[in-house]
PDB file of N, CA, C and O in Angstrom:
ATOM      1  N   MET A   1      14.970  -9.118   5.860  1.00  0.00           N
ATOM      2  CA  MET A   1      14.811  -7.683   5.801  1.00  0.00           C
ATOM      3  C   MET A   1      14.279  -7.204   7.144  1.00  0.00           C
ATOM      4  O   MET A   1      13.239  -7.680   7.598  1.00  0.00           O
ATOM      5  N   GLY A   2      14.960  -6.293   7.773  1.00  0.00           N
ATOM      6  CA  GLY A   2      14.530  -5.763   9.054  1.00  0.00           C
ATOM      7  C   GLY A   2      13.612  -4.572   8.887  1.00  0.00           C
ATOM      8  O   GLY A   2      13.420  -4.060   7.784  1.00  0.00           O
ATOM      9  N   LYS A   3      13.053  -4.145   9.991  1.00  0.00           N
ATOM     10  CA  LYS A   3      12.122  -3.021   9.984  1.00  0.00           C
ATOM     11  C   LYS A   3      12.824  -1.725   9.578  1.00  0.00           C
ATOM     12  O   LYS A   3      12.173  -0.819   9.057  1.00  0.00           O
ATOM     13  N   GLN A   4      14.134  -1.615   9.802  1.00  0.00           N
ATOM     14  CA  GLN A   4      14.833  -0.388   9.470  1.00  0.00           C
ATOM     15  C   GLN A   4      15.001  -0.202   7.965  1.00  0.00           C
ATOM     16  O   GLN A   4      15.319   0.903   7.524  1.00  0.00           O
ATOM     17  N   ASP A   5      14.798  -1.244   7.167  1.00  0.00           N
ATOM     18  CA  ASP A   5      14.950  -1.147   5.719  1.00  0.00           C
ATOM     19  C   ASP A   5      13.675  -0.711   5.016  1.00  0.00           C
ATOM     20  O   ASP A   5      13.649  -0.650   3.786  1.00  0.00           O
ATOM     21  N   VAL A   6      12.607  -0.404   5.765  1.00  0.00           N
ATOM     22  CA  VAL A   6      11.307  -0.124   5.167  1.00  0.00           C
ATOM     23  C   VAL A   6      11.137   1.377   4.957  1.00  0.00           C
ATOM     24  O   VAL A   6      11.491   2.180   5.820  1.00  0.00           O
ATOM     25  N   ILE A   7      10.586   1.746   3.791  1.00  0.00           N
ATOM     26  CA  ILE A   7      10.240   3.135   3.492  1.00  0.00           C
ATOM     27  C   ILE A   7       8.730   3.260   3.621  1.00  0.00           C
ATOM     28  O   ILE A   7       7.991   2.517   2.976  1.00  0.00           O
ATOM     29  N   GLU A   8       8.262   4.195   4.448  1.00  0.00           N
ATOM     30  CA  GLU A   8       6.825   4.395   4.630  1.00  0.00           C
ATOM     31  C   GLU A   8       6.393   5.656   3.898  1.00  0.00           C
ATOM     32  O   GLU A   8       7.027   6.704   4.020  1.00  0.00           O
ATOM     33  N   MET A   9       5.304   5.547   3.132  1.00  0.00           N
ATOM     34  CA  MET A   9       4.756   6.680   2.388  1.00  0.00           C
ATOM     35  C   MET A   9       3.247   6.699   2.578  1.00  0.00           C
ATOM     36  O   MET A   9       2.651   5.690   2.954  1.00  0.00           O
ATOM     37  N   VAL A  10       2.631   7.845   2.318  1.00  0.00           N
ATOM     38  CA  VAL A  10       1.180   7.983   2.372  1.00  0.00           C
ATOM     39  C   VAL A  10       0.688   8.190   0.951  1.00  0.00           C
ATOM     40  O   VAL A  10       1.298   8.925   0.175  1.00  0.00           O
ATOM     41  N   GLY A  11      -0.424   7.534   0.614  1.00  0.00           N
ATOM     42  CA  GLY A  11      -0.980   7.656  -0.725  1.00  0.00           C
ATOM     43  C   GLY A  11      -2.477   7.462  -0.726  1.00  0.00           C
ATOM     44  O   GLY A  11      -3.103   7.300   0.322  1.00  0.00           O
ATOM     45  N   THR A  12      -3.047   7.481  -1.931  1.00  0.00           N
ATOM     46  CA  THR A  12      -4.486   7.336  -2.122  1.00  0.00           C
ATOM     47  C   THR A  12      -4.746   6.158  -3.049  1.00  0.00           C
ATOM     48  O   THR A  12      -4.051   5.986  -4.051  1.00  0.00           O
ATOM     49  N   VAL A  13      -5.745   5.349  -2.718  1.00  0.00           N
ATOM     50  CA  VAL A  13      -6.113   4.211  -3.561  1.00  0.00           C
ATOM     51  C   VAL A  13      -6.756   4.750  -4.837  1.00  0.00           C
ATOM     52  O   VAL A  13      -7.746   5.479  -4.777  1.00  0.00           O
ATOM     53  N   GLU A  14      -6.192   4.391  -5.986  1.00  0.00           N
ATOM     54  CA  GLU A  14      -6.716   4.839  -7.274  1.00  0.00           C
ATOM     55  C   GLU A  14      -7.605   3.785  -7.925  1.00  0.00           C
ATOM     56  O   GLU A  14      -8.638   4.113  -8.508  1.00  0.00           O
ATOM     57  N   GLU A  15      -7.198   2.509  -7.824  1.00  0.00           N
ATOM     58  CA  GLU A  15      -7.906   1.448  -8.545  1.00  0.00           C
ATOM     59  C   GLU A  15      -7.787   0.140  -7.772  1.00  0.00           C
ATOM     60  O   GLU A  15      -6.744  -0.162  -7.191  1.00  0.00           O
ATOM     61  N   LEU A  16      -8.872  -0.632  -7.774  1.00  0.00           N
ATOM     62  CA  LEU A  16      -8.870  -1.969  -7.186  1.00  0.00           C
ATOM     63  C   LEU A  16      -8.596  -2.970  -8.298  1.00  0.00           C
ATOM     64  O   LEU A  16      -9.205  -2.898  -9.366  1.00  0.00           O
ATOM     65  N   LEU A  17      -7.685  -3.903  -8.052  1.00  0.00           N
ATOM     66  CA  LEU A  17      -7.318  -4.914  -9.038  1.00  0.00           C
ATOM     67  C   LEU A  17      -7.576  -6.293  -8.443  1.00  0.00           C
ATOM     68  O   LEU A  17      -7.738  -6.413  -7.228  1.00  0.00           O
ATOM     69  N   PRO A  18      -7.618  -7.336  -9.271  1.00  0.00           N
ATOM     70  CA  PRO A  18      -7.845  -8.691  -8.741  1.00  0.00           C
ATOM     71  C   PRO A  18      -6.743  -9.118  -7.771  1.00  0.00           C
ATOM     72  O   PRO A  18      -5.638  -8.576  -7.780  1.00  0.00           O
ATOM     73  N   ALA A  19      -7.073 -10.098  -6.940  1.00  0.00           N
ATOM     74  CA  ALA A  19      -6.131 -10.713  -5.992  1.00  0.00           C
ATOM     75  C   ALA A  19      -5.642  -9.711  -4.946  1.00  0.00           C
ATOM     76  O   ALA A  19      -4.466  -9.717  -4.584  1.00  0.00           O
ATOM     77  N   THR A  20      -6.529  -8.862  -4.465  1.00  0.00           N
ATOM     78  CA  THR A  20      -6.253  -7.846  -3.437  1.00  0.00           C
ATOM     79  C   THR A  20      -5.046  -6.975  -3.771  1.00  0.00           C
ATOM     80  O   THR A  20      -4.266  -6.615  -2.889  1.00  0.00           O
ATOM     81  N   LEU A  21      -4.899  -6.642  -5.040  1.00  0.00           N
ATOM     82  CA  LEU A  21      -3.888  -5.673  -5.458  1.00  0.00           C
ATOM     83  C   LEU A  21      -4.562  -4.322  -5.636  1.00  0.00           C
ATOM     84  O   LEU A  21      -5.738  -4.239  -5.991  1.00  0.00           O
ATOM     85  N   PHE A  22      -3.801  -3.272  -5.385  1.00  0.00           N
ATOM     86  CA  PHE A  22      -4.326  -1.919  -5.489  1.00  0.00           C
ATOM     87  C   PHE A  22      -3.312  -1.049  -6.213  1.00  0.00           C
ATOM     88  O   PHE A  22      -2.105  -1.218  -6.046  1.00  0.00           O
ATOM     89  N   ARG A  23      -3.812  -0.115  -7.019  1.00  0.00           N
ATOM     90  CA  ARG A  23      -2.945   0.904  -7.616  1.00  0.00           C
ATOM     91  C   ARG A  23      -3.024   2.113  -6.690  1.00  0.00           C
ATOM     92  O   ARG A  23      -4.101   2.670  -6.476  1.00  0.00           O
ATOM     93  N   ILE A  24      -1.881   2.513  -6.145  1.00  0.00           N
ATOM     94  CA  ILE A  24      -1.807   3.582  -5.161  1.00  0.00           C
ATOM     95  C   ILE A  24      -1.056   4.764  -5.766  1.00  0.00           C
ATOM     96  O   ILE A  24       0.029   4.599  -6.323  1.00  0.00           O
ATOM     97  N   ALA A  25      -1.644   5.964  -5.653  1.00  0.00           N
ATOM     98  CA  ALA A  25      -0.963   7.196  -6.057  1.00  0.00           C
ATOM     99  C   ALA A  25      -0.343   7.805  -4.804  1.00  0.00           C
ATOM    100  O   ALA A  25      -1.054   8.205  -3.882  1.00  0.00           O
ATOM    101  N   LEU A  26       0.976   7.872  -4.779  1.00  0.00           N
ATOM    102  CA  LEU A  26       1.676   8.417  -3.616  1.00  0.00           C
ATOM    103  C   LEU A  26       1.619   9.941  -3.628  1.00  0.00           C
ATOM    104  O   LEU A  26       1.342  10.554  -4.659  1.00  0.00           O
ATOM    105  N   GLU A  27       1.883  10.544  -2.474  1.00  0.00           N
ATOM    106  CA  GLU A  27       1.832  12.003  -2.361  1.00  0.00           C
ATOM    107  C   GLU A  27       2.907  12.689  -3.193  1.00  0.00           C
ATOM    108  O   GLU A  27       2.754  13.855  -3.555  1.00  0.00           O
ATOM    109  N   ASN A  28       3.994  11.981  -3.501  1.00  0.00           N
ATOM    110  CA  ASN A  28       5.063  12.584  -4.297  1.00  0.00           C
ATOM    111  C   ASN A  28       4.819  12.454  -5.802  1.00  0.00           C
ATOM    112  O   ASN A  28       5.663  12.862  -6.600  1.00  0.00           O
ATOM    113  N   GLY A  29       3.663  11.885  -6.201  1.00  0.00           N
ATOM    114  CA  GLY A  29       3.313  11.815  -7.616  1.00  0.00           C
ATOM    115  C   GLY A  29       3.539  10.464  -8.268  1.00  0.00           C
ATOM    116  O   GLY A  29       3.043  10.238  -9.372  1.00  0.00           O
ATOM    117  N   HIS A  30       4.264   9.561  -7.633  1.00  0.00           N
ATOM    118  CA  HIS A  30       4.518   8.241  -8.206  1.00  0.00           C
ATOM    119  C   HIS A  30       3.319   7.322  -8.002  1.00  0.00           C
ATOM    120  O   HIS A  30       2.529   7.518  -7.078  1.00  0.00           O
ATOM    121  N   GLU A  31       3.188   6.316  -8.870  1.00  0.00           N
ATOM    122  CA  GLU A  31       2.149   5.292  -8.724  1.00  0.00           C
ATOM    123  C   GLU A  31       2.823   3.952  -8.492  1.00  0.00           C
ATOM    124  O   GLU A  31       3.806   3.616  -9.153  1.00  0.00           O
ATOM    125  N   ILE A  32       2.279   3.178  -7.535  1.00  0.00           N
ATOM    126  CA  ILE A  32       2.828   1.856  -7.243  1.00  0.00           C
ATOM    127  C   ILE A  32       1.692   0.847  -7.168  1.00  0.00           C
ATOM    128  O   ILE A  32       0.521   1.213  -7.076  1.00  0.00           O
ATOM    129  N   MET A  33       2.059  -0.430  -7.209  1.00  0.00           N
ATOM    130  CA  MET A  33       1.120  -1.520  -6.977  1.00  0.00           C
ATOM    131  C   MET A  33       1.367  -2.013  -5.554  1.00  0.00           C
ATOM    132  O   MET A  33       2.514  -2.178  -5.138  1.00  0.00           O
ATOM    133  N   ALA A  34       0.281  -2.246  -4.806  1.00  0.00           N
ATOM    134  CA  ALA A  34       0.442  -2.674  -3.419  1.00  0.00           C
ATOM    135  C   ALA A  34      -0.589  -3.738  -3.079  1.00  0.00           C
ATOM    136  O   ALA A  34      -1.674  -3.777  -3.659  1.00  0.00           O
ATOM    137  N   HIS A  35      -0.236  -4.601  -2.130  1.00  0.00           N
ATOM    138  CA  HIS A  35      -1.164  -5.613  -1.628  1.00  0.00           C
ATOM    139  C   HIS A  35      -1.430  -5.343  -0.149  1.00  0.00           C
ATOM    140  O   HIS A  35      -0.712  -4.569   0.485  1.00  0.00           O
ATOM    141  N   LEU A  36      -2.456  -5.979   0.392  1.00  0.00           N
ATOM    142  CA  LEU A  36      -2.810  -5.787   1.799  1.00  0.00           C
ATOM    143  C   LEU A  36      -1.844  -6.543   2.704  1.00  0.00           C
ATOM    144  O   LEU A  36      -1.368  -7.622   2.351  1.00  0.00           O
ATOM    145  N   SER A  37      -1.562  -5.981   3.858  1.00  0.00           N
ATOM    146  CA  SER A  37      -0.744  -6.688   4.843  1.00  0.00           C
ATOM    147  C   SER A  37      -1.577  -7.801   5.474  1.00  0.00           C
ATOM    148  O   SER A  37      -2.804  -7.795   5.379  1.00  0.00           O
ATOM    149  N   GLY A  38      -0.921  -8.734   6.105  1.00  0.00           N
ATOM    150  CA  GLY A  38      -1.602  -9.883   6.696  1.00  0.00           C
ATOM    151  C   GLY A  38      -2.592  -9.503   7.779  1.00  0.00           C
ATOM    152  O   GLY A  38      -3.669 -10.095   7.859  1.00  0.00           O
ATOM    153  N   LYS A  39      -2.256  -8.525   8.620  1.00  0.00           N
ATOM    154  CA  LYS A  39      -3.171  -8.125   9.691  1.00  0.00           C
ATOM    155  C   LYS A  39      -4.422  -7.460   9.134  1.00  0.00           C
ATOM    156  O   LYS A  39      -5.503  -7.600   9.706  1.00  0.00           O
ATOM    157  N   MET A  40      -4.288  -6.733   8.017  1.00  0.00           N
ATOM    158  CA  MET A  40      -5.470  -6.114   7.410  1.00  0.00           C
ATOM    159  C   MET A  40      -6.365  -7.191   6.795  1.00  0.00           C
ATOM    160  O   MET A  40      -7.590  -7.070   6.814  1.00  0.00           O
ATOM    161  N   ARG A  41      -5.749  -8.246   6.251  1.00  0.00           N
ATOM    162  CA  ARG A  41      -6.550  -9.359   5.711  1.00  0.00           C
ATOM    163  C   ARG A  41      -7.268 -10.100   6.829  1.00  0.00           C
ATOM    164  O   ARG A  41      -8.445 -10.435   6.698  1.00  0.00           O
ATOM    165  N   MET A  42      -6.558 -10.362   7.940  1.00  0.00           N
ATOM    166  CA  MET A  42      -7.160 -11.086   9.059  1.00  0.00           C
ATOM    167  C   MET A  42      -8.346 -10.328   9.649  1.00  0.00           C
ATOM    168  O   MET A  42      -9.346 -10.938  10.027  1.00  0.00           O
ATOM    169  N   ASN A  43      -8.239  -9.015   9.730  1.00  0.00           N
ATOM    170  CA  ASN A  43      -9.302  -8.199  10.306  1.00  0.00           C
ATOM    171  C   ASN A  43     -10.331  -7.743   9.274  1.00  0.00           C
ATOM    172  O   ASN A  43     -11.217  -6.946   9.582  1.00  0.00           O
ATOM    173  N   LYS A  44     -10.205  -8.258   8.039  1.00  0.00           N
ATOM    174  CA  LYS A  44     -11.163  -7.997   6.960  1.00  0.00           C
ATOM    175  C   LYS A  44     -11.380  -6.507   6.710  1.00  0.00           C
ATOM    176  O   LYS A  44     -12.514  -6.061   6.536  1.00  0.00           O
ATOM    177  N   ILE A  45     -10.293  -5.743   6.694  1.00  0.00           N
ATOM    178  CA  ILE A  45     -10.367  -4.313   6.405  1.00  0.00           C
ATOM    179  C   ILE A  45     -10.418  -4.147   4.895  1.00  0.00           C
ATOM    180  O   ILE A  45      -9.534  -4.621   4.182  1.00  0.00           O
ATOM    181  N   ARG A  46     -11.442  -3.480   4.414  1.00  0.00           N
ATOM    182  CA  ARG A  46     -11.653  -3.288   2.981  1.00  0.00           C
ATOM    183  C   ARG A  46     -11.175  -1.909   2.559  1.00  0.00           C
ATOM    184  O   ARG A  46     -11.233  -0.958   3.338  1.00  0.00           O
ATOM    185  N   LEU A  47     -10.705  -1.804   1.325  1.00  0.00           N
ATOM    186  CA  LEU A  47     -10.287  -0.528   0.768  1.00  0.00           C
ATOM    187  C   LEU A  47     -11.159  -0.193  -0.427  1.00  0.00           C
ATOM    188  O   LEU A  47     -11.546  -1.074  -1.196  1.00  0.00           O
ATOM    189  N   LEU A  48     -11.463   1.079  -0.576  1.00  0.00           N
ATOM    190  CA  LEU A  48     -12.233   1.582  -1.705  1.00  0.00           C
ATOM    191  C   LEU A  48     -11.423   2.671  -2.397  1.00  0.00           C
ATOM    192  O   LEU A  48     -10.558   3.286  -1.774  1.00  0.00           O
ATOM    193  N   PRO A  49     -11.693   2.916  -3.681  1.00  0.00           N
ATOM    194  CA  PRO A  49     -10.993   4.019  -4.354  1.00  0.00           C
ATOM    195  C   PRO A  49     -11.226   5.331  -3.614  1.00  0.00           C
ATOM    196  O   PRO A  49     -12.351   5.653  -3.231  1.00  0.00           O
ATOM    197  N   GLY A  50     -10.151   6.077  -3.420  1.00  0.00           N
ATOM    198  CA  GLY A  50     -10.229   7.338  -2.694  1.00  0.00           C
ATOM    199  C   GLY A  50      -9.769   7.246  -1.256  1.00  0.00           C
ATOM    200  O   GLY A  50      -9.554   8.276  -0.618  1.00  0.00           O
ATOM    201  N   ASP A  51      -9.608   6.029  -0.719  1.00  0.00           N
ATOM    202  CA  ASP A  51      -9.145   5.869   0.661  1.00  0.00           C
ATOM    203  C   ASP A  51      -7.682   6.301   0.777  1.00  0.00           C
ATOM    204  O   ASP A  51      -6.872   6.026  -0.109  1.00  0.00           O
ATOM    205  N   LYS A  52      -7.357   6.975   1.869  1.00  0.00           N
ATOM    206  CA  LYS A  52      -5.983   7.369   2.152  1.00  0.00           C
ATOM    207  C   LYS A  52      -5.332   6.255   2.961  1.00  0.00           C
ATOM    208  O   LYS A  52      -5.902   5.801   3.953  1.00  0.00           O
ATOM    209  N   VAL A  53      -4.146   5.806   2.552  1.00  0.00           N
ATOM    210  CA  VAL A  53      -3.491   4.658   3.173  1.00  0.00           C
ATOM    211  C   VAL A  53      -2.009   4.940   3.417  1.00  0.00           C
ATOM    212  O   VAL A  53      -1.410   5.815   2.792  1.00  0.00           O
ATOM    213  N   LYS A  54      -1.433   4.162   4.355  1.00  0.00           N
ATOM    214  CA  LYS A  54       0.010   4.175   4.585  1.00  0.00           C
ATOM    215  C   LYS A  54       0.587   2.935   3.919  1.00  0.00           C
ATOM    216  O   LYS A  54       0.076   1.830   4.105  1.00  0.00           O
ATOM    217  N   VAL A  55       1.649   3.115   3.147  1.00  0.00           N
ATOM    218  CA  VAL A  55       2.246   2.025   2.374  1.00  0.00           C
ATOM    219  C   VAL A  55       3.697   1.846   2.805  1.00  0.00           C
ATOM    220  O   VAL A  55       4.424   2.825   2.971  1.00  0.00           O
ATOM    221  N   GLU A  56       4.117   0.598   2.983  1.00  0.00           N
ATOM    222  CA  GLU A  56       5.521   0.273   3.241  1.00  0.00           C
ATOM    223  C   GLU A  56       6.134  -0.260   1.956  1.00  0.00           C
ATOM    224  O   GLU A  56       5.540  -1.090   1.268  1.00  0.00           O
ATOM    225  N   MET A  57       7.341   0.232   1.638  1.00  0.00           N
ATOM    226  CA  MET A  57       8.054  -0.229   0.449  1.00  0.00           C
ATOM    227  C   MET A  57       9.473  -0.615   0.845  1.00  0.00           C
ATOM    228  O   MET A  57      10.036  -0.067   1.793  1.00  0.00           O
ATOM    229  N   THR A  58      10.035  -1.550   0.118  1.00  0.00           N
ATOM    230  CA  THR A  58      11.424  -1.925   0.309  1.00  0.00           C
ATOM    231  C   THR A  58      12.291  -1.040  -0.594  1.00  0.00           C
ATOM    232  O   THR A  58      11.850  -0.671  -1.682  1.00  0.00           O
ATOM    233  N   PRO A  59      13.496  -0.695  -0.177  1.00  0.00           N
ATOM    234  CA  PRO A  59      14.350   0.132  -1.038  1.00  0.00           C
ATOM    235  C   PRO A  59      14.829  -0.599  -2.294  1.00  0.00           C
ATOM    236  O   PRO A  59      15.385   0.028  -3.196  1.00  0.00           O
ATOM    237  N   TYR A  60      14.622  -1.916  -2.364  1.00  0.00           N
ATOM    238  CA  TYR A  60      15.097  -2.689  -3.507  1.00  0.00           C
ATOM    239  C   TYR A  60      14.141  -2.637  -4.692  1.00  0.00           C
ATOM    240  O   TYR A  60      14.575  -2.767  -5.836  1.00  0.00           O
ATOM    241  N   ASP A  61      12.836  -2.447  -4.438  1.00  0.00           N
ATOM    242  CA  ASP A  61      11.858  -2.358  -5.524  1.00  0.00           C
ATOM    243  C   ASP A  61      10.822  -1.308  -5.138  1.00  0.00           C
ATOM    244  O   ASP A  61       9.885  -1.597  -4.393  1.00  0.00           O
ATOM    245  N   LEU A  62      10.990  -0.103  -5.642  1.00  0.00           N
ATOM    246  CA  LEU A  62      10.120   1.009  -5.268  1.00  0.00           C
ATOM    247  C   LEU A  62       8.831   1.058  -6.082  1.00  0.00           C
ATOM    248  O   LEU A  62       8.068   2.017  -5.964  1.00  0.00           O
ATOM    249  N   SER A  63       8.573   0.037  -6.910  1.00  0.00           N
ATOM    250  CA  SER A  63       7.327   0.021  -7.687  1.00  0.00           C
ATOM    251  C   SER A  63       6.254  -0.841  -7.026  1.00  0.00           C
ATOM    252  O   SER A  63       5.116  -0.880  -7.493  1.00  0.00           O
ATOM    253  N   LYS A  64       6.611  -1.537  -5.934  1.00  0.00           N
ATOM    254  CA  LYS A  64       5.660  -2.400  -5.235  1.00  0.00           C
ATOM    255  C   LYS A  64       5.669  -2.061  -3.751  1.00  0.00           C
ATOM    256  O   LYS A  64       6.653  -1.552  -3.215  1.00  0.00           O
ATOM    257  N   GLY A  65       4.532  -2.362  -3.095  1.00  0.00           N
ATOM    258  CA  GLY A  65       4.462  -2.049  -1.674  1.00  0.00           C
ATOM    259  C   GLY A  65       3.424  -2.887  -0.963  1.00  0.00           C
ATOM    260  O   GLY A  65       2.807  -3.779  -1.545  1.00  0.00           O
ATOM    261  N   ARG A  66       3.244  -2.575   0.331  1.00  0.00           N
ATOM    262  CA  ARG A  66       2.301  -3.290   1.181  1.00  0.00           C
ATOM    263  C   ARG A  66       1.499  -2.247   1.951  1.00  0.00           C
ATOM    264  O   ARG A  66       2.077  -1.387   2.615  1.00  0.00           O
ATOM    265  N   VAL A  67       0.166  -2.318   1.867  1.00  0.00           N
ATOM    266  CA  VAL A  67      -0.706  -1.391   2.589  1.00  0.00           C
ATOM    267  C   VAL A  67      -0.776  -1.855   4.041  1.00  0.00           C
ATOM    268  O   VAL A  67      -1.165  -2.990   4.315  1.00  0.00           O
ATOM    269  N   VAL A  68      -0.398  -0.974   4.974  1.00  0.00           N
ATOM    270  CA  VAL A  68      -0.366  -1.357   6.383  1.00  0.00           C
ATOM    271  C   VAL A  68      -1.376  -0.599   7.234  1.00  0.00           C
ATOM    272  O   VAL A  68      -1.628  -0.995   8.372  1.00  0.00           O
ATOM    273  N   TYR A  69      -1.967   0.490   6.715  1.00  0.00           N
ATOM    274  CA  TYR A  69      -2.900   1.272   7.529  1.00  0.00           C
ATOM    275  C   TYR A  69      -3.842   2.050   6.620  1.00  0.00           C
ATOM    276  O   TYR A  69      -3.427   2.587   5.592  1.00  0.00           O
ATOM    277  N   ARG A  70      -5.110   2.106   7.007  1.00  0.00           N
ATOM    278  CA  ARG A  70      -6.095   2.934   6.297  1.00  0.00           C
ATOM    279  C   ARG A  70      -6.505   4.064   7.229  1.00  0.00           C
ATOM    280  O   ARG A  70      -6.896   3.822   8.371  1.00  0.00           O
ATOM    281  N   PHE A  71      -6.416   5.305   6.741  1.00  0.00           N
ATOM    282  CA  PHE A  71      -6.795   6.467   7.551  1.00  0.00           C
ATOM    283  C   PHE A  71      -8.287   6.676   7.533  1.00  0.00           C
ATOM    284  O   PHE A  71      -8.788   7.609   8.160  1.00  0.00           O
TER     285      PHE A  71
END
């Protein structure tokens, strides 16, 4: 999968789940499950409920994503 196949959206962290999973409410009203990207794990960036984040999703499964940036 190349970088051109990625959909980027902005959302808010709603709930923290085990195994670094997060329930994210997107700006368009949808809710997805997302995990932290590798660089965020390496740099020990923590997320709390209410944080605004950028999420990357694949067009093949729009219910899951990867958190790539915290605002």
